[in-house]
TORDOKE-541195 format. One record per residue (C-alpha): residue number from 1; residue in three letters; x, y, z negated. Coordinates in steps of 0.05 Angstrom, whole numbers. Layout:
% TORDOKE-541195
+------+------+--------+--------+--------+
: bagu : dofi :     xx :     yy :     zz :
+------+------+--------+--------+--------+
:  NUM :  ALA :      X :      Y :      Z :
...
+------+------+--------+--------+--------+
END
This chain:
% TORDOKE-541195
+------+------+--------+--------+--------+
: bagu : dofi :     xx :     yy :     zz :
+------+------+--------+--------+--------+
:    1 :  MET :    298 :   2275 :  -2589 :
:    2 :  ARG :    303 :   2256 :  -2515 :
:    3 :  PRO :    240 :   2295 :  -2494 :
:    4 :  ILE :    267 :   2357 :  -2528 :
:    5 :  MET :    334 :   2350 :  -2490 :
:    6 :  GLU :    299 :   2339 :  -2423 :
:    7 :  ASN :    255 :   2400 :  -2435 :
:    8 :  TRP :    315 :   2442 :  -2453 :
:    9 :  GLN :    351 :   2419 :  -2389 :
:   10 :  ARG :    291 :   2437 :  -2346 :
:   11 :  GLU :    286 :   2506 :  -2379 :
:   12 :  ASN :    361 :   2517 :  -2370 :
:   13 :  GLU :    358 :   2497 :  -2296 :
:   14 :  SER :    297 :   2542 :  -2286 :
:   15 :  SER :    333 :   2601 :  -2319 :
:   16 :  HIS :    394 :   2589 :  -2275 :
:   17 :  MET :    351 :   2591 :  -2212 :
:   18 :  ILE :    317 :   2656 :  -2234 :
:   19 :  ILE :    384 :   2689 :  -2249 :
:   20 :  LYS :    411 :   2667 :  -2181 :
:   21 :  GLN :    348 :   2693 :  -2145 :
:   22 :  ASP :    354 :   2758 :  -2183 :
:   23 :  LYS :    427 :   2766 :  -2160 :
:   24 :  VAL :    408 :   2752 :  -2087 :
:   25 :  ILE :    352 :   2804 :  -2089 :
:   26 :  GLU :    396 :   2854 :  -2125 :
:   27 :  CYS :    451 :   2849 :  -2073 :
:   28 :  LEU :    402 :   2852 :  -2016 :
:   29 :  LEU :    368 :   2915 :  -2043 :
:   30 :  TRP :    433 :   2950 :  -2059 :
:   31 :  SER :    460 :   2934 :  -1990 :
:   32 :  ILE :    401 :   2973 :  -1961 :
:   33 :  VAL :    424 :   3036 :  -1997 :
:   34 :  LEU :    500 :   3027 :  -2003 :
:   35 :  HIS :    514 :   2983 :  -1945 :
:   36 :  LYS :    567 :   2930 :  -1948 :
:   37 :  LEU :    594 :   2945 :  -2017 :
:   38 :  HIS :    582 :   2876 :  -2047 :
:   39 :  GLY :    651 :   2852 :  -2068 :
:   40 :  LYS :    690 :   2843 :  -2004 :
:   41 :  LEU :    734 :   2905 :  -1998 :
:   42 :  TYR :    761 :   2896 :  -1927 :
:   43 :  LYS :    696 :   2873 :  -1897 :
:   44 :  GLY :    657 :   2926 :  -1935 :
:   45 :  THR :    705 :   2980 :  -1911 :
:   46 :  LEU :    699 :   2956 :  -1839 :
:   47 :  PHE :    624 :   2957 :  -1843 :
:   48 :  MET :    623 :   3026 :  -1873 :
:   49 :  VAL :    671 :   3055 :  -1821 :
:   50 :  LEU :    629 :   3025 :  -1765 :
:   51 :  GLU :    566 :   3053 :  -1796 :
:   52 :  VAL :    594 :   3123 :  -1805 :
:   53 :  LEU :    620 :   3122 :  -1734 :
:   54 :  ASP :    554 :   3098 :  -1707 :
:   55 :  GLN :    514 :   3149 :  -1748 :
:   56 :  TYR :    559 :   3205 :  -1725 :
:   57 :  GLN :    559 :   3186 :  -1651 :
:   58 :  SER :    484 :   3173 :  -1649 :
:   59 :  LYS :    469 :   3236 :  -1689 :
:   60 :  PHE :    424 :   3192 :  -1732 :
:   61 :  ASN :    429 :   3234 :  -1795 :
:   62 :  GLU :    404 :   3295 :  -1758 :
:   63 :  VAL :    350 :   3252 :  -1725 :
:   64 :  ILE :    328 :   3230 :  -1795 :
:   65 :  ARG :    327 :   3302 :  -1819 :
:   66 :  LEU :    287 :   3327 :  -1760 :
:   67 :  SER :    239 :   3268 :  -1766 :
:   68 :  PHE :    225 :   3284 :  -1839 :
:   69 :  LEU :    211 :   3356 :  -1819 :
:   70 :  GLY :    161 :   3332 :  -1767 :
:   71 :  LYS :    204 :   3356 :  -1709 :
:   72 :  ILE :    197 :   3290 :  -1671 :
:   73 :  GLN :    209 :   3316 :  -1601 :
:   74 :  GLU :    273 :   3351 :  -1623 :
:   75 :  ALA :    295 :   3286 :  -1656 :
:   76 :  ILE :    281 :   3247 :  -1593 :
:   77 :  ALA :    319 :   3297 :  -1550 :
:   78 :  LEU :    379 :   3295 :  -1597 :
:   79 :  THR :    383 :   3218 :  -1602 :
:   80 :  ASP :    442 :   3184 :  -1568 :
:   81 :  TYR :    409 :   3117 :  -1552 :
:   82 :  GLN :    473 :   3083 :  -1529 :
:   83 :  TRP :    501 :   3090 :  -1600 :
:   84 :  LEU :    436 :   3085 :  -1639 :
:   85 :  MET :    419 :   3017 :  -1609 :
:   86 :  PHE :    480 :   2987 :  -1644 :
:   87 :  TYR :    457 :   3012 :  -1712 :
:   88 :  PRO :    402 :   2960 :  -1726 :
:   89 :  CYS :    450 :   2904 :  -1708 :
:   90 :  LEU :    501 :   2930 :  -1758 :
:   91 :  TYR :    449 :   2946 :  -1811 :
:   92 :  PHE :    413 :   2879 :  -1810 :
:   93 :  PHE :    477 :   2839 :  -1804 :
:   94 :  ALA :    505 :   2875 :  -1865 :
:   95 :  MET :    441 :   2860 :  -1904 :
:   96 :  TRP :    446 :   2787 :  -1883 :
:   97 :  ASP :    519 :   2786 :  -1904 :
:   98 :  ALA :    502 :   2814 :  -1972 :
:   99 :  PHE :    446 :   2763 :  -1979 :
:  100 :  LYS :    494 :   2706 :  -1962 :
:  101 :  GLU :    549 :   2732 :  -2007 :
:  102 :  ALA :    501 :   2733 :  -2066 :
:  103 :  GLY :    483 :   2660 :  -2055 :
:  104 :  GLY :    421 :   2669 :  -2012 :
:  105 :  GLY :    412 :   2638 :  -1944 :
:  106 :  GLU :    425 :   2567 :  -1966 :
:  107 :  LYS :    360 :   2541 :  -1936 :
:  108 :  PRO :    357 :   2525 :  -1862 :
:  109 :  PHE :    337 :   2582 :  -1816 :
:  110 :  SER :    339 :   2634 :  -1871 :
:  111 :  TYR :    374 :   2682 :  -1823 :
:  112 :  LEU :    313 :   2686 :  -1777 :
:  113 :  PRO :    276 :   2743 :  -1813 :
:  114 :  PHE :    339 :   2786 :  -1808 :
:  115 :  VAL :    352 :   2769 :  -1735 :
:  116 :  CYS :    280 :   2779 :  -1713 :
:  117 :  SER :    275 :   2845 :  -1750 :
:  118 :  GLU :    339 :   2869 :  -1717 :
:  119 :  ALA :    314 :   2848 :  -1648 :
:  120 :  PHE :    247 :   2882 :  -1657 :
:  121 :  VAL :    277 :   2947 :  -1683 :
:  122 :  THR :    329 :   2949 :  -1627 :
:  123 :  ALA :    279 :   2933 :  -1572 :
:  124 :  GLU :    227 :   2982 :  -1597 :
:  125 :  LEU :    279 :   3036 :  -1603 :
:  126 :  LEU :    279 :   3037 :  -1527 :
:  127 :  PHE :    205 :   3053 :  -1526 :
:  128 :  SER :    203 :   3098 :  -1587 :
:  129 :  SER :    200 :   3163 :  -1548 :
:  130 :  LYS :    139 :   3139 :  -1508 :
:  131 :  VAL :     97 :   3099 :  -1556 :
:  132 :  LYS :     41 :   3134 :  -1592 :
:  133 :  VAL :      5 :   3108 :  -1654 :
:  134 :  PHE :    -64 :   3139 :  -1663 :
:  135 :  GLY :    -43 :   3191 :  -1611 :
:  136 :  ILE :     21 :   3211 :  -1648 :
:  137 :  THR :     91 :   3200 :  -1623 :
:  138 :  LEU :    130 :   3171 :  -1681 :
:  139 :  GLY :    199 :   3178 :  -1649 :
:  140 :  THR :    266 :   3146 :  -1657 :
:  141 :  MET :    263 :   3139 :  -1733 :
:  142 :  TRP :    192 :   3123 :  -1754 :
:  143 :  PHE :    170 :   3076 :  -1698 :
:  144 :  PRO :    230 :   3029 :  -1703 :
:  145 :  MET :    221 :   3028 :  -1779 :
:  146 :  LEU :    150 :   3003 :  -1769 :
:  147 :  CYS :    176 :   2949 :  -1723 :
:  148 :  VAL :    213 :   2916 :  -1781 :
:  149 :  PHE :    147 :   2887 :  -1805 :
:  150 :  PRO :    128 :   2847 :  -1742 :
:  151 :  GLY :    201 :   2825 :  -1738 :
:  152 :  LEU :    198 :   2799 :  -1810 :
:  153 :  LEU :    131 :   2765 :  -1797 :
:  154 :  ILE :    155 :   2730 :  -1735 :
:  155 :  GLY :    222 :   2712 :  -1768 :
:  156 :  ILE :    187 :   2682 :  -1829 :
:  157 :  SER :    138 :   2645 :  -1784 :
:  158 :  LEU :    193 :   2617 :  -1741 :
:  159 :  LYS :    231 :   2596 :  -1802 :
:  160 :  ARG :    171 :   2558 :  -1829 :
:  161 :  ILE :    157 :   2525 :  -1762 :
:  162 :  LEU :    229 :   2504 :  -1750 :
:  163 :  LYS :    237 :   2479 :  -1822 :
:  164 :  GLY :    174 :   2437 :  -1813 :
:  165 :  GLN :    202 :   2408 :  -1748 :
:  166 :  LEU :    269 :   2395 :  -1781 :
:  167 :  TYR :    237 :   2358 :  -1839 :
:  168 :  GLN :    193 :   2318 :  -1791 :
:  169 :  HIS :    255 :   2299 :  -1752 :
:  170 :  LEU :    292 :   2278 :  -1815 :
:  171 :  ILE :    233 :   2237 :  -1839 :
:  172 :  HIS :    224 :   2204 :  -1771 :
:  173 :  TYR :    298 :   2191 :  -1755 :
:  174 :  GLY :    322 :   2191 :  -1826 :
+------+------+--------+--------+--------+
END
């Protein structure tokens, strides 16, 4: 009877972990589309007001529209960089917040992929009007979006390196 009970407990713990991971992923993905609406009314309202203000002031929705139409130079000319540079900070922080609220981010350095992505997107926004990929200027929407990937890669790599150093320190100094 004991092996059956131990097996049931392992399956129950495994199911609980899968459900928790599913909740974390669900909140993170929904926060990409409907930012900041993950259960905290005041904080969510503040995030949404800041986002609407930033999108309005930076003219980002029109930049997105023009970019989809292939009118990259018009989008670049319309962009208010002073406002748009705040947008990645707000966006990635809101995603991190949703991730944390859903129970993610419990492991050390789990914030690094978010922070590094934000830093890459913000930094590359400055160069987005000048950088060409295969001879094509991608502009203030497409190029920063591409910069999420190196930011994630560096953030994940840093997280692994620092976790390894932390564990080595704990093992050594106990």
